[in-house]
C-alpha positions as CSV (number, residue, x, y, z in Angstrom):
1,M,28.7,1.5,83.2
2,K,26.6,-1.6,83.9
3,R,23.5,-1.8,86.2
4,Y,22.6,-5.0,88.2
5,D,19.2,-5.3,89.8
6,L,19.4,-7.6,92.8
7,R,16.1,-6.5,94.4
8,K,14.3,-9.7,93.6
9,L,16.8,-11.6,95.7
10,K,15.8,-9.7,98.9
11,N,18.3,-10.4,101.7
12,E,20.0,-13.2,99.7
13,F,21.8,-10.9,97.2
14,E,25.4,-11.5,98.5
15,P,26.3,-14.7,96.5
16,R,25.0,-13.2,93.2
17,M,26.8,-9.9,93.9
18,K,30.0,-11.7,94.6
19,E,29.6,-13.7,91.4
20,I,29.0,-10.5,89.3
21,L,32.0,-8.8,90.8
22,G,34.1,-11.7,89.9
23,E,33.0,-11.6,86.3
24,H,32.7,-7.8,85.9
25,N,34.9,-5.9,83.5
26,A,37.3,-4.0,85.8
27,S,37.4,-1.0,83.5
28,E,33.6,-0.5,84.0
29,V,31.7,1.1,86.8
30,A,29.0,-1.3,88.3
31,I,25.8,-0.1,89.8
32,F,23.9,-2.5,92.1
33,L,20.3,-2.1,93.3
34,F,19.1,-4.1,96.3
35,E,16.5,-4.1,98.9
36,I,17.8,-3.0,102.3
37,G,15.3,-4.5,104.8
38,D,16.8,-3.9,108.2
39,F,19.9,-2.0,106.9
40,T,22.4,-4.9,107.6
41,A,22.5,-5.4,103.9
42,I,24.3,-2.0,103.5
43,Q,27.2,-3.0,105.6
44,K,27.3,-6.5,104.0
45,S,27.5,-5.0,100.6
46,A,30.2,-2.6,101.6
47,D,32.2,-5.4,103.1
48,L,31.7,-7.6,100.0
49,V,32.9,-4.8,97.7
50,K,36.1,-4.3,99.7
51,E,36.7,-8.1,99.9
52,C,36.4,-8.3,96.1
53,G,39.0,-5.5,95.6
54,Y,36.5,-2.9,94.5
55,E,36.1,0.7,95.7
56,L,32.6,1.8,96.9
57,M,32.1,5.2,95.2
58,N,28.5,6.0,96.2
59,S,25.8,4.6,98.4
60,L,22.3,6.0,98.2
61,K,18.8,5.1,99.5
62,F,16.4,6.1,96.7
63,N,13.0,5.1,98.2
64,E,11.6,3.4,101.3
65,V,13.2,-0.1,100.6
66,D,15.7,0.2,97.8
67,W,19.4,1.0,97.9
68,T,21.9,1.7,95.2
69,I,25.7,1.4,95.4
70,V,28.2,2.3,92.7
71,V,31.5,0.5,92.6
72,K,34.7,0.5,90.5
73,K,37.9,-1.5,90.4
């Protein structure tokens, strides 16, 4: 299991997330943290996970601005 904190990227997390998914060891679960802002980031992240051939296992808001998703190949 590997955790990636993309919160500092704010709404510009998609390119980095796509890069990570491309390099990620497919046998490991990946956990991404990002800032949600206006909630469009949640759908963007789900679409990106699907586009990269991963499965979205969990999606969770854990405070006022941060969101966590768990994905696997």
